[in-house]
C-alpha positions, 0 to 999 in steps of 0.5 A: 500500500502506497504511503500517504506522503512520500519525501522522494530523494529531496534536496534543497540548496539556496544561493549565496552572495559569493556565487556558492550554494548552501545545501540545507538539506540532502537526500531525504527519503520519508514515508508518512502513513495516513493519520500518522503523527510525525515529529521532526527534531534536530538542532538549529539549522538542521532543515526541519523548517525547510523540509515542512516548507517543502511539504506545504508547497511554500517552496520547490525542492532543488532536486527530488519530489513529494507526493501527497495522496498520489499527487505531486506537491508543486504549490500551496493548497487547501489540502495542507495547512500550516501553523507557525509559532508566531500565530500569523493572526491579523490583529484588527480581526476577531478570532471568528474573523481570522478563522473565517478567512480561511473558510470563506477562501475555501468554502466560498460555494457554500451558503453563509450559514454553512460557513458560519457553522464551520467557523463556530464548530472549529472554534468549539473544537479548540475550546474558544467558543466564549472568546470568538469575538475578541481580537488577538490583543485581548487573547493570551498566547495559547489562545492565539495559538488555538485560534491558528490551529482552529483556522487550519483545521476549519478547512479539513486539510488532509495534512497539518504542518506544525512549525514549533507551534508552542515554542513561545508558550509557557510550560503550563499553557504548552502542556494543555495545548499539547493535550488538546492537540492530540485530541484534536488530531485524533478526532479530526483523523488528520495526518500531522507533521510537527517541527519541535525542539522539545524531546518530551513533546516529540515523545508525547505527540508522535508515532514516530520521531524523525531525527535530523543530522546537523546542517549543512547537507542535513539528513535523516539520522535515525527514526524512532517509533514510539510505541505508546497506545493511543489515546495518550495521557501525559502521566501515563506516557511518562510512567510507561517502562520504555519512556525514559529509554526512548527519552535518552535515545532521543537526547543521545542523538542530539548530543552525538550531533552537538559533538559532531559539529564541534568535531567538524569545526575542529577538522576545518581548523586543523585542515586550514592549519595544515594547509598553511603549514604545508605551504610554507614547508614546501616553499622552503623545501622547493628552495632548498633542493629540487623536486623529486616528483616523477616525470609528468607529476605536477609540482604540487602533487602529494605523494601518497603510499597506498597499501593493499594485499594482492587479490582480485579486489585490487583489480581497479588499482591495477587498471587505474595505474595501467591507464593513468587514471590518477590525476598527476597534478595532485597525486603521486601514487606509490603502491605498497603491497603486504602479505597480512592485514595486521602488518598493513594496518600497523603501517597505516596507523604508524603513518608509513602509509597515507591510505589503504585498501582494506577490509570493510571492518577495518575503519570501525575496528581501528576507530574502536581500538580493537585488536589490541590498538589504541583507538585511531580516527579512521574514515572510509571515503568509498567502497572499493569492491562488494562481494567476492569471497567464498568458503572453501573446504577440503575435498576430504569433506566433500567425500564425507558428504559435506555439500551444504550447511545442514550436512556440515552441521551433521558432520561436525556433530559426529566429529566432535571436534572443531573444524579449522578454518582460516580467515584472512583477518580475525573478525574481519568481514569474512569472518563475520559473514561466515559466522553468521551463516554457520549460526543459521544451521545451528552451528556454534562458531565459538565451539565447533569452529576454530578460526585462525588468521592466515595470509590469503597467499598461504591459505592454498598451501595450508589447505593442501598440507591439511593445516586447516580444513577450509578457509575463507578468501576471495575468488582467486585464492579459491579458484587455485584451490578448486583448480588443483583439486584441493578444495570445493566451495561450500558457499559464496558470500552471495549466498550470505549477504549479496552486495556486502561491502568487502574492500574500502579505502581507508585513511586517517580523518586528519589526513583526508581533511588536510589532503582533499585534492589528493583523496579526491583524486585517488577515489575518482581514479579507482571509480573510473577503473572499477566502472571498467572492471565491471565491464564484461567485455574487458575481462581478457584484457583485465586477465592479462593485466593482473597476471603481471608478477606485481598484482596476482601473477600467471594464474590470475585468469582462473579468477576471471572466467565467466562460469564459476567452478565450485569444485563439486563436479557439478556443472559451473554456474554463472555468478553475476557480479560475484565481484562488484566494483562500481554498478548498483551504488557500489562506491557508497560507504553506507553507515547502515552497513557499518551499524550491522558490522557494529552489531557482530562486533558485539554479538561476538564479544569484541566490544560493547555495543556503542550507545553513541553509534551514530556519532561513530558512524558519522565519523568513520563513514563519509558519503560526502567525500565519496560524492566529491570523488564521484563528481571528479570522476564524472559520475552522479552522486549517490546516496546511502540507502536507509531501507532494511536489508536482509542476510541469508537468515531472512531477519531484516536489519534496520539501522534505526533498531540494531538492538532489536535485531541483535535480540531477534538472532538465534543466539540473541541476548541483551547486548552489553552497551557502552559509550565509546570515546572517539579518538581525536582528529590529530594534526598530522606532520607535514610530508616534507619529501 
């Protein structure tokens, strides 16, 4: 069933005097059901009133659109009425006359007696029959606001829009009007959207509280469903067992947004200071010695050491370098291969690398200080690849009849001891997905599987020597084991979470702020190359490139075949987009996906679930930087999806209710909670070389 009110990908920009444009709200998606009461809450400047004006038709969105009852909102209309904070009453007109203004305008075809009856009933609805003939100057603030509400309801609008209607009233008057508003909206069955700064007001009145992130480019940060039954009474609401938890959730969101605004200001000042320092030191260095830039590299190009592990995920990097897709005027790229993720992460934190192509879990793990490290302010500006992993088991298990999850569970029960399984990184994205998949068959990963971190380059050999009985790795390593008749594929990550983030571009927050041009050029080059990697017509060309020794080596072609051989002697399959680099919004760093990763960190005991997760996710996931790189590469901006998504167990993950999701899992329990201290955005030392 279609929603009554749909806000579809709405953004609103305003021109500035200097020729730039201020983006007030960006990529807003919201659906409101008929009769629903929505509260919009957020700090000043987050675009609440801007969004309300767009719903009213008082302004047109710069992009996107709004549908109400199946029709596009393009201008003001009597089906939508707005109640402002300042009442907007004509001071020389009585209360009755102010209401009659709306009735006479909309119901002009009705008789005078019918119009008068409508005015009288509207004033009675708000309890002002006795004050109908008083001028606004003779009314209290609360009575004036009730006149404005009566005027709005008198023409029976389909949508009532309230812009902080009680913000200027004293607490007692505000409380009385809130109670009356609830009764009025319920009796009139009118769909309502209200802007408020009052947390208690939002929880008392609303069915859902829509929390807005900071502006500019404000968006929807979280949507909180309010479970209190109607009709509501203030005391009953406050005594509800969930009331203070919900209140703490909203207040926590607002506090996180305040800290993020402070952090944004700090980042800007750090970037300005770094730019000044680098400019001065660069001038001294240039005068002291000749440039060491490579031929064809601009004098202002920043040296960027990019770390990676060889695998099919680095195909965009290899192609971008081969086709000179990185802007040499601002980027001098040096690729640095590693054999293990542990060593790569250590080099990144130590400053030996400026950026790295890492597993999708790395930015959050570094920021949280997992794996025995101090918290380090990591960000991801883009997703480099999606999908591409498989669970490969040794052929003795195939001979034992292990061909799917249930048969693996039965084999483990008979065996009575753990399965030895190699993973590229402990509690990286590969292990988290496999753990999630195993639990779906009743397998207990903590008891029945022994995970061991191995370099992907060593996994095939470990399987051959029976050091492990299986491994999880990318398509190239799995294809080697299948080709050599050492292993077979039990499952791919398409079976677990199709479209999951696999590798991401990771760097420090401070370096990203101080080197925007270099980061944009790096992202743009990887994006252009990613589009070519998704082009099936270039497989042979890509195989030839990756067969070079500095990338995958002579057997690279086995991972780029059109048919996927799982080693079971069944007919090879065609797996569309098993490795995905560009299509279907692949590059977006999506905080919703990060929220799922946080649930798994908590599920498996790595850390308590962060109560300030939105603050953490907003720091780590930077779709704004992704959009900059997309624009530089010549592609349209992308936005993270807010819709719930499914994994193999069929349980929907909603980023707004991650704790409910954790509790709904087969091994679900009440997770430990804690507020995490985010690492500071340290000022990096300038690179003088």
